[in-house]
N, C-alpha and C positions, 0 to 999 in steps of 0.2 A: 771593701768587700773581702770576704774570707772564703777559704775553700778547704775541701778535704779530698782524699783520694776517691777512687771509684766507689759508687754507691753499692752496698751489699743488699742481700735479700732480707726478708722479714725477720730472719733469725739473727741478724747482725746486732752487735752491741749498739745501743742508742748513742748518737753523737752529742757531745757537749760543746758549748761555746766557751773556750778558754783563751784569754788574752786576745780576743777578737778572731779566733780561728776555730772552726768546727773540727773536733778530733774524735777518734774512735777509741783510743786508749791512752794511758798515761805516758807511754813512751812516745807516741806520736805527738801528744800535747807538748812534751818537753822540746821536741825537735821543731815544732811549728810556732811556738810562741814567739811573738815579735814585740816585746813590751816597749813602752816609751822609756827613754833614759831617765834615770833618777835626777831630780832637780837638787842640785847642791847649792845651798845658800851660804853666803859669805858670813863668817863669824862676826866681822865688823859691821855695825849697823850702818845702813845707807840712808841718806837724806830722804825724807818723804817727798813724793812727787807732787802731792797736793796736801792741803790741810783737812781734807774730808776725813771723817771718822771711818774706821773700818766697817764694812758691811758685806759679808759674804753671802747674804741672802738677796742681794740686789740683782737687778736685771742686767743682761749682757747684750751689747749691740753686735749683731751679726749683719754685716753689710753685703749687698749684692751688686756687683758690677758686671757689665758685658763688654762694651766697646768704649774706646776713647777717641776723641776727634777734636778738631778746632772749634766746633760749635756744639752746643747742647741740642740733642734731638732724642727721639724715642730710642731707648736702650743705649744711648750714647752719652757719656759724661764728657764734658769739655775738659781740655787739658787745664785751663784756668780754674775750673771748679774742682777738679781733682786735687790740684795744688792747694786750694782753699780747704778741701776736706781734710787733707793730711795736717795742715797747719792748725786747723780748729781742733781736731782730735788731739793733737799733741798738747796744745795749750790747755785743754780741758783735762789733761791727765790720763788720756787713754794710751795704752801700749798694745801692740799687736800680739795675738796668739793664734794658733791654728784651731780649726774646728775640733780636731781630735783632742788637743790639750784642754780646750773648754769642756768638751763633753765628758772627759775623764777627770775633770777638776785637777789638772796638773799644769797649772798656768804659772810660769816663772815670772811673776810680776814683782816690781819693786813696791815698797810700802807706799800706800796712798794712791796707787795707780788703779785704773779701771781697765778691764780687758776689752778689746775690740777685735772681732774676727772679720777680716776683709776677704770676701769670697769673689771668685771670678768664674763666670760660666762660659762655656763654648770654646775655650782655648782659641779665641779669635786672634788673628795676626796682630791686631792693634794692642793686645795685651803684652806681648813680648816679642820684640823684633831686634835682630842684630844687623848692624851695618856691614858692608863689605870688608871693612878693616877689623871686624870682630868686636867693635865696641857696641854698647847698647844704644839703640835709637832713643834720643831724649824725648821723643814725642809719644812713645808707647807707655802703657801703665807702669811697667817695671822700670823704664827709664826715668820717669818722673819720680817714682818712689825711691829709686836708688840715689838720685840726686838729693832728695830730702834726707834720706838715711845717712848720707855722707856728712851732712850738716848736723843731724841729730842721730848719732849711732844707737841710741836706746829706742829708736823706732825703725828697726830693720825691715827689709823686704821679706816679711814672714806672713804669708797668706795661705789660703786654700784655693787651689785651682782645680775646677771640675772640667776635665778635658774630654775632647772627642778625638777620634783617630784622623785628625786633619793636619798632622805634622808631628806633635801638636804645635799650635801657634803658627801654622804655615812653615815655610823654610824647613822641610823635612830633613834635609841633610845636616841641619844645625840643631836638630831636636835633642840629641844626646848632650850637647854642650849647654843648651838652655836648661835642661832638667838638672844637670849637675850644679849649675849656678843656683837654681832654686833650692836644691837640696842643701847646698852650702850655707844658704841664708836661713835655713830652718823651715822652709815652706812645705806644705802638704799637697799631695796630688790625689784628687778624688775622681770618681767616675761620673759621667754625664750621659751614659749609654753609648751605643755605637752609631746610631743614625739620628738621634734627637727627634724621635717620633713620640707623639703623645701616647703614653703607655696604656691608657684606657681604651685605645683603639685596637690593641693587639691581643692575640691569643696568649694563653699561659705559656705555651711553648716558645712563642716569639719573644715574649717578655724575658723568659729565662735565658734565651740567647743574648738579648741585649745586655743583660746583667753579667752573665758569665763571660761572654766574649770581651766585654769591656774590661772586666777584672784581669783577664789573661793578657790583654793588650798592655795594660798598665804594668803588670808584673814583668813583661818582657822589657819594659823601659827601666826596670830596677826599683819599682815602688810597690808597696802593699796598699791597696785602696781600701780604706776603712770607711770613707765618707762618700755620700752619693747625693746628687741633686737631680730630682725628677725633671725631665723636660717640661717646660711651661708650668711647673709646679703641680703637675697632674700625676697621681698615683695610678698603678694598674688596677683593674677591677678586682683582682685577687691580690690584695695588699700584702698578704703573708709572703708573697714571692720576694719582696724586698729584703726580708730577713732570712729566707730559705728557699732557694731556687736550684733546680738540678738541670745541668746542661753538660753534654758531652761526657757523661759518667762521673761528674763531680758536683758537689754541693756548694753553693755560695750564699753569703748573707752579709749585708752591710750593717754597721753599727750606728752610724750617724747619718740621718736623712733630713735634708733641709727642704723647707717650703720656699715659695716665691715671694712671700710677704706676710704680713706688713706691720710687724711690731717687734720690739726687743724680745729676746729669749729669756726664759727664767734662769735663775742661778743654777749652776751645776749641782748645787746642794738642795735645790728645791724639789719637793715631791711633785710639783706641777710639770717638771721637765719630762717630756716624752721625746726620747732620742730618735724616734722614728718620725717626728713631726716638729723639727726645730724651725721656728719662724725666723725670717730675715727681714731687714729693712732695705727697701730699694734706694739706691744711691742716686736720687734725683731731687730736685728742689721743690717738688709739690707737696701737697698734704700727705702726711704719713711717710715722707721721704726723710733722707738723712738730716737735713737742716731742721725740719720740724721736730724730729725725735731728739736731736742733740739739745735743742732748746728746752723741750719738755723734761728731759733727764737732768739738765742743769737746775731746773726748778724742782726736781724731786718727784716728777710725775711720769714715770716711776723713778724711785731711787736707784742709782746704778750700783753694781757690784764694786766694792772698793777693797783692795788688799789691806788688811790691818797693819 
């Protein structure tokens, strides 16, 4: 989500969206731009991750996770199955990128690799937990992923976490440490509102508070929230608020808005991509879940995005 200063009257200069931030003039635009870092490619050619031909028009897998536990259940991915997810993704040539990198088509992928966006909703404590000695709990999502990344450094803990003001991830006293660890790995922090209420049940004013207060909460944590996940995948009645809402004298708007399911997303180069309605695949084993779509994409139904 992005913001501007206090909203002015009807005679004010119209705001523009520059670098993800609404601005009122060129000076403010320069001061508020927060661009993604330039991707520097090595001059020496690197080995191809797969033998697949390049295909920048292919589909992109955006996965949705919530909780992790010892057994598979509703909205819960078992630890064993998450380990299998990572292993299968890696063997099939997928490499992690953030939602923002995908949306802006600035994915630092090796040749022959396909992007995968791992998203996590609700900042549940099972997503990232630290033990009393400061080490990562090996049973949380980040712990499992970090162990995998240690073995395969080209599959780092680089995801998009849609957070609530619940710590985040519980353990509020350790929030700053956790977020700095995520930042160091290249992960993205996005908004999931303040109260996780279905937005279609709220007034425009209440929706604007959910969006604006969440952005400010994340800003205080040291992050700029450009991406947003609607609770339950339900948009507000006035959908334009997701792109431009006014709260507490400021204007806010998110660039990348994800749905709750249930298919791969279009290529970032595709005209079919609507950045306010980015589909996700639920990370469970049923029909139209992660296993189903990985099998279909391996068969070319649809063909995945492949870095040339």
